C-alpha positions as a Markdown table, in Angstrom:
| # | Residue | x | y | z |
|---|---|---|---|---|
| 1 | Met | 0.9 | 17.5 | 18.5 |
| 2 | Gln | 3.6 | 16.2 | 16.0 |
| 3 | Ile | 3.7 | 12.8 | 14.3 |
| 4 | Ala | 5.6 | 10.6 | 16.2 |
| 5 | Gln | 5.7 | 6.6 | 17.2 |
| 6 | Asn | 2.2 | 5.5 | 18.3 |
| 7 | Thr | 0.3 | 8.5 | 17.2 |
| 8 | Val | -2.4 | 8.4 | 14.6 |
| 9 | Ala | -1.9 | 11.1 | 11.7 |
| 10 | Ser | -4.4 | 11.6 | 9.0 |
| 11 | Phe | -3.3 | 13.4 | 5.6 |
| 12 | Asp | -4.7 | 14.3 | 2.1 |
| 13 | Tyr | -2.3 | 13.2 | -0.7 |
| 14 | Glu | -1.7 | 13.2 | -4.4 |
| 15 | Leu | 0.8 | 10.5 | -5.8 |
| 16 | Thr | 2.5 | 11.1 | -9.0 |
| 17 | Gly | 4.9 | 8.7 | -10.7 |
| 18 | Pro | 8.1 | 9.7 | -12.6 |
| 19 | Asp | 6.2 | 11.0 | -15.5 |
| 20 | Gly | 4.2 | 13.3 | -13.3 |
| 21 | Glu | 1.0 | 11.6 | -14.1 |
| 22 | Val | -1.3 | 11.1 | -11.1 |
| 23 | Ile | -1.4 | 7.5 | -9.7 |
| 24 | Asp | -3.6 | 8.1 | -6.7 |
| 25 | Lys | -5.2 | 10.4 | -4.5 |
| 26 | Ser | -7.0 | 11.0 | -1.4 |
| 27 | Glu | -10.8 | 11.7 | -2.0 |
| 28 | Pro | -11.9 | 15.4 | -1.0 |
| 29 | Gly | -12.9 | 15.2 | 3.0 |
| 30 | Gln | -11.6 | 11.8 | 3.3 |
| 31 | Pro | -8.0 | 11.9 | 4.4 |
| 32 | Met | -5.9 | 8.7 | 4.9 |
| 33 | Pro | -5.4 | 7.9 | 8.7 |
| 34 | Tyr | -2.4 | 5.5 | 9.5 |
| 35 | Leu | -0.6 | 4.4 | 12.7 |
| 36 | His | 2.9 | 6.3 | 12.7 |
| 37 | Gly | 5.5 | 3.4 | 13.3 |
| 38 | Ala | 3.4 | 0.2 | 12.6 |
| 39 | Gly | 4.5 | -0.1 | 9.0 |
| 40 | Asn | 1.2 | 1.0 | 7.7 |
| 41 | Ile | 2.5 | 3.1 | 4.9 |
| 42 | Ile | 5.6 | 3.0 | 2.7 |
| 43 | Pro | 8.7 | 3.7 | 4.7 |
| 44 | Gly | 10.1 | 6.6 | 2.9 |
| 45 | Leu | 6.7 | 8.4 | 3.5 |
| 46 | Glu | 6.5 | 7.5 | 7.0 |
| 47 | Ser | 10.0 | 8.9 | 7.6 |
| 48 | Gln | 9.0 | 12.3 | 6.0 |
| 49 | Leu | 6.0 | 12.6 | 7.9 |
| 50 | Glu | 7.8 | 12.2 | 11.4 |
| 51 | Gly | 7.6 | 15.4 | 13.1 |
| 52 | Lys | 4.8 | 17.0 | 10.9 |
| 53 | Ala | 1.9 | 18.5 | 12.8 |
| 54 | Ala | -1.8 | 19.2 | 11.6 |
| 55 | Gly | -1.6 | 21.9 | 8.9 |
| 56 | Asp | 2.1 | 21.0 | 7.5 |
| 57 | Glu | 2.4 | 20.5 | 3.7 |
| 58 | Leu | 5.1 | 18.8 | 2.4 |
| 59 | Thr | 6.2 | 17.2 | -1.1 |
| 60 | Ala | 7.9 | 13.7 | -0.3 |
| 61 | Val | 9.9 | 12.3 | -3.1 |
| 62 | Val | 10.5 | 8.4 | -2.1 |
| 63 | Gln | 13.2 | 6.3 | -3.9 |
| 64 | Pro | 12.0 | 2.7 | -4.8 |
| 65 | Ala | 14.0 | 1.3 | -2.1 |
| 66 | Glu | 11.9 | 3.0 | 0.5 |
| 67 | Ala | 8.7 | 2.6 | -1.5 |
| 68 | Tyr | 7.9 | -0.6 | -3.2 |
| 69 | Gly | 11.3 | -1.9 | -4.0 |
| 70 | Glu | 13.3 | -2.4 | -7.0 |
| 71 | Arg | 11.8 | -4.4 | -10.1 |
| 72 | Asp | 12.8 | -8.1 | -9.7 |
| 73 | Glu | 12.9 | -9.6 | -13.3 |
| 74 | Arg | 13.0 | -13.1 | -11.7 |
| 75 | Leu | 9.2 | -12.4 | -10.5 |
| 76 | Thr | 8.3 | -12.4 | -14.1 |
| 77 | Gln | 7.7 | -15.7 | -15.4 |
| 78 | Gln | 5.8 | -17.4 | -18.6 |
| 79 | Val | 3.4 | -20.1 | -17.7 |
| 80 | Pro | 1.2 | -22.6 | -19.7 |
| 81 | Arg | -2.3 | -21.5 | -19.8 |
| 82 | Glu | -3.5 | -24.7 | -18.2 |
| 83 | Ala | -2.2 | -23.3 | -15.0 |
| 84 | Phe | -5.4 | -21.0 | -14.9 |
| 85 | Gln | -7.9 | -24.0 | -14.6 |
| 86 | Gly | -11.6 | -22.7 | -14.5 |
| 87 | Val | -10.9 | -19.5 | -16.0 |
| 88 | Asp | -12.1 | -19.0 | -19.6 |
| 89 | Thr | -10.8 | -15.7 | -20.6 |
| 90 | Leu | -7.3 | -14.4 | -19.6 |
| 91 | Glu | -6.4 | -10.8 | -20.1 |
| 92 | Val | -3.8 | -8.3 | -19.6 |
| 93 | Gly | -4.1 | -6.7 | -16.1 |
| 94 | Met | -6.0 | -9.5 | -14.5 |
| 95 | Arg | -4.6 | -10.4 | -11.1 |
| 96 | Phe | -4.2 | -13.9 | -9.4 |
| 97 | Thr | -2.7 | -15.3 | -6.3 |
| 98 | Ala | 0.0 | -17.9 | -7.4 |
| 99 | Glu | 1.8 | -20.6 | -5.2 |
| 100 | Ser | 5.3 | -20.1 | -4.9 |
| 101 | Asn | 8.1 | -21.3 | -2.8 |
| 102 | Ala | 7.6 | -18.3 | -0.3 |
| 103 | Gly | 3.9 | -19.3 | -0.3 |
| 104 | Pro | 1.1 | -17.1 | -1.8 |
| 105 | Met | 2.1 | -14.4 | -4.1 |
| 106 | Pro | 0.0 | -11.9 | -6.1 |
| 107 | Val | 0.7 | -11.9 | -9.7 |
| 108 | Thr | -0.6 | -9.7 | -12.6 |
| 109 | Ile | -1.1 | -11.0 | -16.2 |
| 110 | Thr | 1.2 | -8.9 | -18.5 |
| 111 | Ala | 0.8 | -10.8 | -21.8 |
| 112 | Val | -1.1 | -13.7 | -23.2 |
| 113 | Asp | 0.3 | -15.3 | -26.5 |
| 114 | Gly | -1.4 | -18.4 | -27.4 |
| 115 | Asp | -1.0 | -21.1 | -24.7 |
| 116 | Thr | 1.8 | -18.9 | -23.0 |
| 117 | Val | 0.8 | -16.4 | -20.2 |
| 118 | Thr | 3.3 | -13.9 | -18.9 |
| 119 | Val | 2.8 | -13.1 | -15.1 |
| 120 | Asp | 4.7 | -10.6 | -12.9 |
| 121 | Gly | 4.9 | -10.8 | -9.3 |
| 122 | Asn | 6.3 | -7.1 | -8.9 |
| 123 | His | 4.2 | -4.5 | -7.4 |
| 124 | Ala | 2.6 | -2.3 | -9.7 |
| 125 | Leu | 5.0 | 0.7 | -8.4 |
| 126 | Ala | 8.1 | -1.3 | -8.1 |
| 127 | Gly | 11.2 | 0.6 | -9.4 |
| 128 | Met | 9.4 | 3.9 | -9.4 |
| 129 | Val | 10.3 | 7.1 | -7.6 |
| 130 | Leu | 7.2 | 8.2 | -6.3 |
| 131 | Thr | 6.2 | 11.7 | -5.5 |
| 132 | Phe | 3.6 | 12.5 | -2.5 |
| 133 | Lys | 2.2 | 16.0 | -2.1 |
| 134 | Val | 0.7 | 15.7 | 1.3 |
| 135 | Lys | -1.1 | 17.8 | 3.7 |
| 136 | Val | -1.5 | 16.7 | 7.2 |
| 137 | Thr | -5.0 | 16.9 | 8.7 |
| 138 | Glu | -5.0 | 15.5 | 12.1 |
| 139 | Val | -2.7 | 14.1 | 14.7 |
| 140 | Arg | -3.6 | 12.2 | 17.8 |
| 141 | Glu | -2.5 | 9.8 | 20.3 |
| 142 | Ala | -3.3 | 6.4 | 19.3 |
| 143 | Thr | -5.5 | 4.1 | 21.6 |
| 144 | Pro | -4.3 | 1.2 | 23.4 |
| 145 | Gln | -6.2 | -1.3 | 21.0 |
| 146 | Glu | -4.7 | 0.5 | 18.1 |
| 147 | Ile | -1.3 | 0.1 | 19.3 |
| 148 | Glu | -2.1 | -3.5 | 20.2 |
| 149 | His | -3.6 | -4.3 | 16.9 |
| 150 | Gly | -1.0 | -2.2 | 14.7 |
| 151 | His | -3.7 | 0.0 | 13.1 |
| 152 | Val | -6.1 | 2.5 | 13.1 |
| 153 | His | -9.8 | 1.8 | 14.4 |
| 154 | Pro | -12.6 | 4.0 | 13.3 |
| 155 | Ala | -13.7 | 5.8 | 16.3 |
| 156 | Ala | -17.3 | 4.8 | 15.9 |
| 157 | Ser | -16.4 | 0.9 | 15.8 |
| 158 | Glu | -13.7 | 0.8 | 18.5 |
| 159 | Glu | -15.4 | -1.8 | 20.6 |
| 160 | Glu | -16.5 | -3.7 | 17.8 |
| 161 | Cys | -13.1 | -4.2 | 16.2 |
| 162 | Cys | -11.6 | -5.2 | 19.6 |
| 163 | Asp | -14.3 | -7.7 | 20.0 |
| 164 | Asp | -14.0 | -8.9 | 16.2 |
| 165 | Glu | -12.3 | -12.1 | 15.5 |
| 166 | Asn | -11.8 | -10.7 | 11.9 |
| 167 | Cys | -9.6 | -7.8 | 13.2 |
| 168 | Ser | -6.6 | -8.3 | 10.8 |
| 169 | Asn | -4.1 | -7.5 | 13.3 |
| 170 | Lys | -5.6 | -8.9 | 16.4 |
């Protein structure tokens, strides 16, 4: 079976950045499953997996526009330290959710200089060309519940997820 709309594909991967350094990888024996066509993975990788089958291997180079987008410097701002009420220690790398005109937005502290804190709302991988080394391990038809919910359900808990009010896409 080939990867196509409404199939569940599982794959092992290693993700490297422009410098060739490993950013992330799947754990041995724990391939990543996703529902193809539901936007569960970045578009550039999903499009390159289309038509592949179990056992296929590929190197997918994904441009920023098809991954996490280009960096947007408007998402980097300096805010007063008092915006972090109740937090005693602020350090570079800490993550928070900030309220913006578009609603809640995750931000990362990139600098602390006295009473001024610099936060960045860009995804950590924004602006990067990403390279995925992928091996497809399994492809199967999605269940009706997976299609309805828009994500993969672990086989052992299919019934529980469908009855669970906390199912993220129910």
